C-alpha positions in Angstrom: -18.7 13.4 -22.4 -18.7 13.7 -18.6 -15.4 12.4 -17.4 -17.0 11.6 -14.0 -19.9 9.6 -15.4 -20.1 6.1 -14.0 -22.2 3.1 -14.9 -24.4 2.0 -12.0 -24.3 -1.7 -13.0 -20.5 -1.7 -13.1 -20.4 0.1 -9.7 -22.7 -2.6 -8.3 -20.5 -5.4 -9.6 -17.4 -3.8 -8.1 -19.2 -3.4 -4.7 -20.2 -7.1 -4.8 -16.6 -8.1 -5.5 -15.4 -5.9 -2.6 -18.1 -7.3 -0.3 -17.2 -11.0 -1.2 -13.6 -10.2 -0.4 -14.3 -8.5 2.9 -16.7 -11.2 4.0 -14.3 -13.9 2.9 -17.1 -15.6 1.0 -20.8 -15.0 1.1 -24.3 -16.1 0.1 -26.7 -14.1 -2.1 -28.8 -13.2 1.0 -25.8 -12.0 3.0 -24.6 -9.9 0.1 -28.1 -8.4 -0.4 -28.3 -7.5 3.2 -24.7 -6.1 3.3 -25.2 -3.9 0.2 -28.9 -3.1 0.7 -29.9 -4.3 -2.8 -32.3 -7.1 -3.9 -31.3 -10.7 -3.9 -32.3 -10.9 -7.6 -29.8 -8.1 -8.4 -27.0 -9.8 -6.5 -27.7 -13.1 -8.1 -27.6 -11.6 -11.6 -24.2 -10.0 -11.0 -22.8 -13.1 -9.4 -24.0 -15.2 -12.2 -22.1 -13.0 -14.7 -19.0 -13.1 -12.6 -19.3 -16.9 -12.3 -19.7 -17.3 -16.0 -16.5 -15.4 -16.6 -14.6 -17.3 -13.8 -14.2 -14.4 -11.4 -16.1 -16.1 -8.6 -16.6 -19.7 -7.6 -19.6 -21.2 -5.9 -19.6 -24.0 -3.3 -22.7 -25.0 -1.4 -24.4 -21.7 -2.1 -21.3 -19.6 -0.9 -19.6 -17.4 -3.4 -15.9 -16.7 -3.2 -13.4 -14.8 -5.4 -11.7 -17.1 -7.8 -7.9 -17.6 -8.3 -8.4 -15.6 -11.6 -7.9 -12.5 -9.5 -4.4 -13.8 -8.6 -3.5 -13.7 -12.3 -4.8 -10.2 -12.7 -3.0 -9.0 -9.6 0.3 -10.7 -10.5 0.2 -9.1 -13.9 -0.3 -5.7 -12.3 2.6 -6.3 -9.9 5.0 -7.7 -12.5 4.4 -4.6 -14.7 5.0 -2.2 -11.8 8.4 -0.5 -12.0 8.9 -0.5 -8.3 8.6 -4.3 -8.3 10.7 -4.8 -11.3 13.6 -2.8 -10.1 13.0 -2.8 -6.3 12.6 -6.5 -5.4 16.2 -7.4 -5.6 17.4 -4.3 -3.9 14.9 -4.7 -1.0 15.9 -8.3 -0.6 19.5 -7.2 -0.2 18.6 -4.6 2.4 16.6 -7.1 4.4 19.4 -9.7 4.2 21.7 -7.0 5.7 19.4 -5.8 8.5 17.3 -8.9 9.3 14.1 -6.8 9.7 11.2 -6.6 7.2 10.7 -4.1 4.4 8.1 -3.0 1.9 7.8 -1.4 -1.4 4.6 0.7 -1.4 2.9 2.6 -4.2 -0.1 5.0 -3.8 -3.3 5.2 -5.8 -6.3 7.4 -5.0 -4.9 8.4 -1.6 -4.1 4.9 -0.2 -1.1 2.7 -0.3 -0.6 -0.8 -1.7 2.2 -3.1 -0.8 3.8 -4.1 -4.1 6.4 -6.3 -2.5 7.3 -7.3 1.1 10.5 -9.0 2.2 10.9 -10.6 5.7 14.3 -11.0 7.4 15.4 -13.6 9.8 14.9 -11.3 12.8 11.5 -9.9 11.7 8.7 -9.9 14.1 4.9 -10.3 13.6 4.8 -13.3 11.2 1.1 -12.8 10.4 1.3 -9.0 10.2 3.1 -8.7 6.9 0.6 -10.9 5.2 -2.2 -8.8 6.6 -0.5 -5.7 5.2 -0.5 -7.2 1.7 -4.3 -7.7 1.8 -5.4 -4.3 3.0 -5.0 -0.7 1.6 -2.5 1.3 3.7 -3.6 4.6 5.1 -0.7 6.9 4.5 -0.6 9.3 7.4 0.7 6.8 10.0 3.2 4.9 8.0 6.8 5.8 7.1 6.3 4.9 3.5 3.1 6.9 3.3 4.6 10.0 4.8 7.5 9.7 2.4 5.1 9.7 -0.5 2.9 12.5 0.8 5.9 14.7 1.6 6.8 14.8 -2.1 3.2 15.0 -3.4 1.4 18.2 -4.5 -0.2 20.1 -1.6 -3.6 19.9 -3.2 -3.3 16.1 -3.3 -2.3 15.9 0.3 -5.3 18.1 1.2 -7.6 15.7 -0.7 -6.1 12.6 1.0 -6.7 14.2 4.4 -10.2 15.3 3.6 -11.1 11.9 2.2 -9.5 9.6 4.8 -8.9 11.9 7.8 -5.9 11.8 10.2 -7.6 9.2 12.3 -5.8 7.8 15.4 -4.3 4.3 15.3 -2.2 4.7 18.4 -1.6 7.5 20.9 1.5 8.4 18.8 -0.5 8.9 15.6 -0.3 12.5 14.3 -4.0 13.6 14.1 -3.7 17.4 13.9 -3.4 18.8 10.4 -1.0 21.6 11.2 1.4 19.2 13.0 1.1 16.7 10.1 2.1 19.3 7.6 5.1 20.2 9.8 6.0 16.5 9.9 5.9 16.3 6.0 8.2 19.4 5.9 10.6 17.7 8.2 10.5 14.5 6.0 11.3 16.6 2.9 14.2 18.3 4.6 15.6 15.1 6.1 15.1 12.9 3.1 13.3 10.1 4.9 10.4 9.5 7.3 9.9 7.9 10.6 6.9 5.9 12.0 7.3 6.3 15.7 4.9 3.6 16.8 2.1 5.5 15.0 0.5 2.5 13.4 1.3 -0.4 15.8 2.5 0.1 19.4 6.1 -1.3 19.7 6.7 -1.1 15.9 8.9 1.6 14.4 9.8 2.2 10.7 12.0 4.3 8.4 10.8 5.2 4.9 12.3 6.9 1.9 10.6 8.1 -1.4 11.4 6.7 -4.8 11.1 9.1 -7.8 10.3 8.1 -11.4 11.6 9.4 -14.7 9.4 12.5 -14.6 10.7 13.4 -11.1 7.3 12.6 -9.5 7.2 10.3 -6.5 6.1 6.9 -7.6 6.3 5.1 -4.3 8.5 4.4 -1.3 10.5 1.9 0.5 10.2 1.2 4.3 12.1 -0.8 6.8 10.3 -1.9 10.0 11.3 -3.4 13.3 10.6 -3.6 17.1 11.5 -0.5 19.2 14.0 -2.7 21.1 16.1 -2.8 18.0 15.0 0.5 16.4 16.8 2.9 18.7 20.1 4.8 19.2 22.6 5.3 16.4 21.2 2.3 14.5 17.8 3.9 14.2 18.9 7.5 13.8 21.9 7.1 11.4 22.8 3.6 10.2 19.4 2.3 9.1 18.2 5.6 7.5 21.4 5.7 5.5 20.8 2.2 4.2 17.1 2.9 3.4 17.9 6.1 1.5 20.8 4.4 -0.4 18.6 1.5 -1.4 15.8 3.8 -2.5 18.2 5.8 -4.6 19.6 2.7 -6.3 16.1 1.6 -7.2 15.4 5.1 -8.5 18.5 5.2 -10.7 17.8 1.7 -12.1 14.2 2.8 -13.0 15.4 6.0 -14.7 18.2 4.2 -16.6 15.6 1.7 -17.8 13.4 4.6 -19.0 16.3 6.3 -20.8 17.3 3.1 -22.5 13.8 2.6 -23.8 13.6 6.1 -25.2 16.0 5.2 -28.0 
């Protein structure tokens, strides 16, 4: 059997779900135009999703149903980063007052598994936005931490698929320079985001390794450049971030060892 074989009907359903999400609700006609398929096809897929409670319909507008919350929360609760990282990240944020994230990577993009916001954290709406969107790895501290410890072939594939596109004038967009950056991250043990994603926002990230010594995610701490500077930014916070990542890693590995017996 061809491992890469896909079902066209399933692909269409998934495309419709993604479109409903991106459009924040849509009619059959709008979805047909968005996806360039017939209204009849869209209607059939939506009817199936509605029958199984994955979409709701109000005045002809379809929206994703809260059932996706149950699915997503199940995935999050089962994730080792969340299970063993939530408490440790909350402690770090309580100490620093900034905001932090636990990020995992799938198919070349990152997903925020958990986000904790401190009393001094800026951008109240920004963290919520981050939880709803996939994260491109090349311009985030967490993403660079993950890629720095990923196989080179995987890094090549991520770059080929998503490109090193520019988010700010500080974003690293040249492949050779990006590989140099990843080498520096490996040597240093943590990564920086020097306003590469959002002007004025800096971050520090550290990788988290699983029982098989493969990187399973990363932790990052973000704050405004007015506070992310000097000894605090170059020494104090990196030490705290790395220490927290290592505690999470040890707890995950101890859990794994315990369950081997």
